[in-house]
C-alpha positions as CSV (number, residue, x, y, z in Angstrom):
1,M,0.0,-0.1,0.1
2,V,1.4,3.7,-1.0
3,P,0.4,6.2,1.7
4,P,-1.2,8.9,0.3
5,G,0.7,12.3,-0.1
6,S,3.9,10.1,-1.1
7,V,6.4,12.3,-2.4
8,P,9.0,11.0,-5.1
9,L,12.6,11.2,-4.1
10,D,14.3,13.8,-5.9
11,Y,17.7,12.1,-6.8
12,Q,19.0,14.7,-8.6
13,R,18.6,16.9,-5.6
14,F,20.0,14.4,-3.4
15,R,23.0,13.9,-5.0
16,E,23.9,17.9,-5.8
17,D,22.4,19.3,-2.5
18,P,21.0,16.9,-0.2
19,M,21.2,18.9,3.0
20,A,18.9,21.5,1.2
21,L,16.8,19.0,0.2
22,Y,16.5,17.4,3.7
23,R,15.8,20.9,5.0
24,E,13.0,21.2,2.6
25,L,11.2,17.9,3.2
26,L,11.3,18.3,7.0
27,R,9.9,21.8,6.4
28,D,7.2,20.5,4.0
29,H,6.2,17.3,5.2
30,G,7.8,16.7,8.9
31,P,10.3,14.5,10.5
32,V,8.6,11.5,8.9
33,V,8.0,11.4,5.3
34,P,6.5,9.1,2.6
35,V,8.6,8.8,0.1
36,L,9.0,6.9,-3.3
37,L,12.1,5.3,-4.6
38,D,12.7,5.0,-8.2
39,G,9.3,6.2,-8.5
40,K,7.4,3.5,-7.3
41,I,8.8,1.7,-4.4
42,P,7.2,3.2,-0.9
43,V,9.1,3.7,1.9
44,W,8.7,6.1,4.8
45,T,11.9,8.4,5.1
46,V,12.5,9.2,8.9
47,L,14.6,12.5,8.9
48,G,14.3,13.7,12.5
49,Y,16.9,12.9,14.8
50,R,14.2,12.0,17.7
51,E,12.4,9.8,15.6
52,V,15.5,8.0,14.3
53,V,16.8,7.2,17.9
54,R,13.0,6.0,18.5
55,V,13.2,3.8,15.3
56,T,16.6,2.4,16.3
57,T,16.0,1.7,19.8
58,D,12.1,0.5,19.5
59,H,13.0,-3.0,18.4
60,N,9.6,-4.5,19.2
61,R,7.7,-2.4,16.8
62,F,10.7,-1.4,14.2
63,A,12.3,-4.6,13.2
64,R,15.0,-5.6,11.0
65,D,13.9,-8.8,9.2
66,S,13.1,-7.5,6.0
67,R,10.8,-10.1,4.8
68,R,8.1,-8.5,6.7
69,W,8.1,-5.7,4.0
70,H,4.7,-6.5,2.1
71,S,5.9,-4.1,-0.8
72,W,8.3,-6.8,-2.2
73,H,6.2,-7.3,-5.1
74,L,6.9,-3.4,-6.4
75,V,11.1,-3.9,-6.1
76,P,12.2,-4.9,-9.6
77,P,14.6,-7.7,-9.9
78,D,17.8,-5.4,-10.7
79,W,17.0,-2.9,-7.9
80,E,20.6,-1.7,-6.7
81,L,19.8,-2.0,-3.3
82,T,18.9,-5.6,-3.0
83,T,22.3,-6.8,-2.1
84,F,21.7,-4.7,1.0
85,V,18.0,-4.9,1.7
86,G,17.3,-8.5,0.5
87,Y,17.1,-10.8,3.7
88,R,20.4,-12.8,4.6
89,P,20.7,-15.2,7.3
90,T,23.3,-12.4,8.8
91,M,23.4,-10.8,12.1
92,L,22.3,-7.6,10.4
93,F,18.7,-9.1,9.7
94,S,18.3,-11.2,12.8
95,E,16.1,-10.1,15.8
96,G,15.5,-10.8,19.5
97,A,17.4,-13.4,21.3
98,D,19.4,-14.6,18.1
99,H,20.5,-11.5,17.2
100,Q,21.9,-10.9,20.5
101,R,24.0,-13.9,20.9
102,R,25.2,-13.1,17.5
103,S,25.9,-9.8,18.4
104,D,27.5,-10.6,21.5
105,A,29.8,-13.1,19.6
106,I,31.0,-10.5,16.9
107,C,31.6,-7.7,19.4
108,D,33.7,-9.7,21.8
109,G,35.6,-10.7,18.2
110,L,36.0,-7.2,16.9
111,A,36.9,-6.0,21.1
112,S,39.6,-8.5,21.1
113,V,41.7,-6.7,18.4
114,D,44.9,-5.5,19.9
115,Q,44.6,-1.5,19.0
116,F,48.4,-1.2,19.0
117,E,48.7,-3.8,16.1
118,L,45.6,-2.8,14.7
119,R,47.0,0.7,14.2
120,A,50.7,-0.8,13.1
121,Q,48.9,-3.2,10.6
122,C,47.1,0.5,9.0
123,E,50.4,2.1,9.0
124,R,51.9,-1.1,7.2
125,V,49.2,-1.0,4.5
126,A,49.2,2.8,4.2
127,D,53.0,2.7,3.6
128,Q,52.6,-0.1,1.2
129,L,50.1,1.8,-0.6
130,I,52.0,5.1,-1.0
131,D,54.9,3.5,-2.2
132,T,53.4,2.5,-5.5
133,F,52.9,6.4,-6.4
134,A,55.0,8.1,-4.1
135,G,57.5,8.4,-6.9
136,S,55.4,9.7,-9.4
137,G,54.4,12.8,-7.8
138,R,50.7,12.5,-8.6
139,A,47.8,10.0,-7.4
140,D,43.8,9.4,-7.3
141,L,43.8,9.0,-3.5
142,V,40.4,7.3,-3.7
143,A,41.4,5.0,-6.2
144,E,44.5,4.2,-5.3
145,Y,44.4,5.0,-1.6
146,A,41.1,5.6,0.2
147,S,39.3,2.5,-1.2
148,Q,42.0,0.0,-1.1
149,I,42.8,0.6,2.9
150,P,39.7,-0.9,4.7
151,L,39.3,-4.1,3.5
152,R,43.2,-5.0,3.1
153,V,43.4,-4.4,7.0
154,V,40.0,-5.8,8.2
155,T,40.6,-9.0,6.3
156,R,44.2,-9.2,7.7
157,L,42.4,-9.2,11.2
158,Y,39.8,-11.9,10.1
159,G,42.6,-14.1,9.2
160,L,43.0,-14.0,5.5
161,D,46.2,-13.5,3.6
162,D,47.2,-10.6,1.4
163,T,46.5,-12.8,-1.8
164,E,43.1,-13.7,-0.3
165,A,42.2,-10.1,0.9
166,A,43.1,-9.1,-2.8
167,A,40.2,-11.4,-4.3
168,I,37.8,-10.7,-1.8
169,Q,38.4,-6.8,-2.6
170,D,37.8,-7.7,-6.0
171,D,34.7,-9.4,-5.3
172,S,33.6,-6.6,-3.3
173,L,33.4,-4.3,-6.3
174,H,30.7,-6.2,-8.2
175,L,28.0,-6.8,-5.2
176,T,25.8,-4.5,-7.1
177,G,24.2,-5.1,-10.8
178,N,24.2,-8.7,-12.5
179,D,27.2,-9.8,-11.4
180,A,26.5,-9.7,-7.6
181,P,25.5,-13.3,-7.1
182,I,28.6,-14.6,-8.3
183,A,30.6,-12.2,-6.8
184,L,29.0,-13.1,-3.5
185,Q,29.3,-16.9,-3.4
186,K,33.3,-16.4,-4.6
187,M,33.0,-14.5,-1.4
188,Q,31.2,-16.9,0.8
189,T,33.6,-19.8,-0.6
190,R,36.8,-17.9,0.5
191,M,35.4,-17.5,3.8
192,E,34.5,-21.2,3.9
193,A,38.0,-22.0,3.5
194,L,39.1,-19.9,6.0
195,I,36.9,-21.3,8.7
196,K,38.1,-25.0,7.9
197,R,41.8,-23.4,8.1
198,V,40.6,-22.1,11.6
199,R,39.0,-25.6,13.1
200,E,41.8,-27.2,11.8
201,N,44.3,-25.2,13.5
202,P,42.7,-23.7,16.6
203,D,45.7,-21.7,18.4
204,Q,45.5,-19.0,15.7
205,V,44.7,-15.6,17.1
206,N,42.2,-13.7,14.9
207,V,38.8,-12.4,14.7
208,A,37.5,-15.6,13.2
209,A,39.4,-18.0,15.4
210,R,37.5,-15.8,18.4
211,L,34.1,-16.4,16.9
212,V,34.9,-20.2,16.3
213,S,35.9,-20.9,20.1
214,H,32.7,-18.5,21.3
215,S,30.5,-19.2,24.3
216,A,27.6,-18.3,21.7
217,G,28.4,-21.5,20.1
218,L,28.1,-20.2,16.6
219,T,27.8,-22.7,13.4
220,D,30.1,-22.1,10.8
221,D,27.2,-20.6,8.5
222,E,26.7,-17.7,10.8
223,I,30.2,-17.5,11.3
224,I,30.7,-16.8,7.7
225,N,27.7,-14.8,7.0
226,D,28.7,-12.5,9.9
227,L,32.0,-12.1,9.0
228,L,30.5,-11.3,4.9
229,G,28.2,-9.0,6.6
230,S,30.9,-7.0,8.6
231,I,32.9,-6.6,5.5
232,Y,30.3,-5.0,3.6
233,A,29.7,-2.7,7.1
234,V,33.3,-1.9,7.0
235,Q,34.6,-1.5,3.5
236,Q,32.6,1.1,1.8
237,P,31.6,3.5,4.4
238,T,35.1,3.3,5.8
239,S,36.7,4.0,2.5
240,D,34.3,7.0,2.2
241,L,35.4,8.3,5.4
242,I,39.0,8.4,4.7
243,G,38.2,9.8,0.9
244,N,35.7,12.5,2.6
245,A,38.1,13.6,5.3
246,L,40.7,13.9,2.9
247,R,38.8,15.8,0.3
248,L,37.7,18.3,3.5
249,M,41.4,18.6,4.4
250,L,42.8,19.5,1.0
251,T,40.0,22.0,0.4
252,D,38.9,23.4,3.7
253,E,41.9,26.1,4.9
254,R,40.7,25.8,8.3
255,F,42.9,22.4,7.9
256,A,46.1,23.8,5.8
257,I,49.1,24.9,7.8
258,T,48.9,28.4,8.9
259,L,51.7,30.8,9.5
260,S,52.0,30.1,13.4
261,G,52.5,26.1,12.1
262,G,48.9,24.6,13.7
263,R,46.3,23.5,11.8
264,R,43.1,21.7,13.0
265,S,43.2,18.0,13.7
266,V,42.9,14.7,11.4
267,G,40.2,13.9,14.5
268,Q,38.6,17.2,13.9
269,A,38.3,16.5,9.9
270,L,36.9,13.0,10.8
271,N,34.0,13.8,13.2
272,E,33.2,17.0,11.0
273,V,32.9,14.5,8.0
274,L,30.8,12.2,10.2
275,W,28.0,15.2,10.8
276,E,28.2,16.8,7.6
277,D,29.3,14.6,4.8
278,T,27.9,11.3,6.4
279,P,29.2,8.1,4.2
280,V,25.8,6.3,4.6
281,P,23.1,9.1,4.5
282,F,20.3,6.8,4.7
283,W,19.7,3.0,5.8
284,I,17.1,0.6,5.0
285,G,16.1,0.0,7.3
286,R,13.5,-1.3,9.5
287,W,10.1,-2.7,8.9
288,A,6.9,-1.9,11.1
289,A,6.0,-5.0,12.8
290,E,2.7,-3.8,13.8
291,D,0.7,-0.6,13.4
292,T,1.8,2.3,15.4
293,M,2.2,5.9,15.2
294,L,5.7,7.8,14.4
295,G,6.3,11.5,13.9
296,G,2.5,12.2,13.5
297,R,2.1,9.6,10.9
298,R,0.4,6.1,10.8
299,I,2.8,3.6,10.2
300,R,1.2,0.1,9.1
301,K,2.7,-3.4,9.6
302,G,4.6,-4.3,7.2
303,D,5.7,-0.9,5.8
304,C,9.1,0.0,5.5
305,L,11.1,3.1,7.2
306,M,14.6,4.4,5.9
307,L,16.9,5.8,8.4
308,G,17.8,9.4,7.3
309,L,21.2,9.2,9.1
310,A,22.8,12.4,7.3
311,A,19.1,14.5,7.9
312,A,18.9,13.6,11.5
313,N,22.6,14.9,11.8
314,A,21.5,17.9,10.2
315,D,17.9,18.3,12.0
316,P,17.3,21.7,13.4
317,D,15.4,21.0,16.3
318,V,18.8,19.6,17.7
319,R,20.8,21.4,16.1
320,P,19.8,24.8,15.2
321,D,23.9,26.0,14.7
322,F,24.4,23.2,11.8
323,H,26.3,25.9,9.9
324,S,28.7,27.0,12.7
325,G,30.3,23.5,12.4
326,A,30.2,20.5,14.6
327,G,32.9,21.1,17.2
328,G,33.6,18.2,19.3
329,N,29.9,16.9,19.4
330,Q,30.0,13.1,18.6
331,A,26.5,12.8,19.0
332,H,25.9,12.1,15.3
333,M,24.1,9.6,13.3
334,A,26.7,8.5,11.3
335,F,27.1,5.0,12.4
336,S,23.2,4.7,13.3
337,H,22.1,4.0,16.8
338,G,20.9,1.0,19.1
339,K,21.5,-2.9,18.9
340,H,21.5,-2.7,15.2
341,G,23.6,0.4,14.8
342,C,27.6,-0.1,14.3
343,P,29.0,-1.6,17.8
344,P,31.5,0.7,19.4
345,A,34.6,-2.0,18.6
346,A,33.3,-1.8,14.8
347,R,33.5,2.1,15.2
348,E,37.1,2.2,17.0
349,I,38.3,0.3,14.1
350,A,36.9,2.1,11.5
351,E,38.1,5.5,13.0
352,V,42.1,3.8,14.1
353,I,41.7,3.0,10.3
354,A,40.7,6.1,9.2
355,T,43.1,8.4,11.6
356,A,45.9,6.1,10.5
357,A,45.7,6.5,7.0
358,I,45.3,10.3,6.8
359,E,48.2,10.5,9.1
360,V,50.6,8.5,7.6
361,L,49.6,10.4,4.2
362,L,50.1,13.5,5.4
363,D,53.6,12.4,6.9
364,R,54.9,10.9,3.6
365,L,53.4,13.6,1.4
366,P,53.8,17.0,3.6
367,D,52.9,19.1,0.5
368,V,50.1,17.3,-1.1
369,T,47.7,19.2,-3.1
370,L,44.7,18.7,-5.3
371,S,45.6,19.0,-8.9
372,V,42.1,19.9,-10.3
373,P,39.9,23.1,-8.6
374,A,37.8,22.1,-5.8
375,D,34.6,22.7,-7.5
376,D,35.7,20.0,-9.9
377,L,35.6,17.1,-7.5
378,A,32.5,15.1,-8.0
379,W,30.7,12.7,-5.7
380,R,30.0,9.3,-5.9
381,V,26.3,9.1,-4.9
382,T,23.8,6.0,-4.0
383,L,21.2,6.1,-1.6
384,M,23.2,4.2,1.0
385,M,26.6,5.4,0.1
386,R,28.1,9.0,-0.5
387,G,31.8,9.5,-1.0
388,V,33.8,11.8,-3.3
389,A,34.3,10.2,-6.4
390,A,38.1,10.9,-7.2
391,L,40.8,13.0,-5.4
392,P,43.4,13.8,-8.2
393,V,46.5,15.2,-6.2
394,E,50.1,16.3,-6.7
395,F,53.4,16.6,-4.8
396,T,56.9,16.4,-4.5
397,P,58.1,13.1,-5.6
398,A,59.0,11.2,-2.3
399,H,61.5,7.8,-1.7
400,L,59.9,4.7,-1.1
401,H,59.3,3.9,2.6
């Protein structure tokens, strides 16, 4: 059922000036808006900060299993978001006690990562990548750097070697479109081989081994699906976090070296990006488990709710001074919220990876600058991912590390 007064999502506005679109929707329709995706797929878009908090904390009314959706018949078979919205037996779609059991295991596995070793691994990967272009004096910091780092680091934490990590990275590039089923099967096969190795060599120290031995008693299928789910959750958002923060630091004079020798920190750039250039602007989502009310709207059982994480960050009811910057405020929705939000340990890993990637780059290439006007930079935008498409830069050619 399509809610009356549904508004077709203006994809052009969303790509070009998303914050203006969010403010207009909030002003004209309130914090919960009936929206049509691709002109025919009905979802409730939750734009208000308080409403996003409610949806992400009320697990009884707003559930995670997408099989509840009554409008699957309106979704075309080649819909670009099916890979992320279609039900899979991962922790991301589980509910209740099953979700708690699996969430506890993956959180413990990620929390077991040694932060010093993680930082060292990030620095090694960053140096290896910089070595491939340092002598040329030119690079695209998205294609050659930011997009390469997260998966290389995380898959090593899981227990995969460099060759396996490179293969999974290649597979992950094909998770949308017609090649998605084949890519997903390849990734599944590689993870099956990893779990087999871990069970044959139980003394390994990695996240996969921690999951195999966890008291939750996870099956191999559960471990494989949850590791794959975490790969989807880490790779592109963290890559975009790095790229968006580098764009900010290369285009905003507040982050440039000043005459006094000071500049705003990498941490400040990352926090500002999480507020204002949110790598995951929307997340689909939640599905109503029963009829309820939200933001003055009547939500029907089986309705889909799309979380407007970037819009919530700009909600004037909680952040009237949006244009004055985020400062040290970290109450953003960039990692979502609640039990189905990004776990604290995963957030820490993402932030360590992003911080190390940027700091190593600035240390190795201190005079790096954009090689095109800032206004020429384009965004790669889908509903659920927003990142700068390319960052062409130039710098004084440097020696290999």
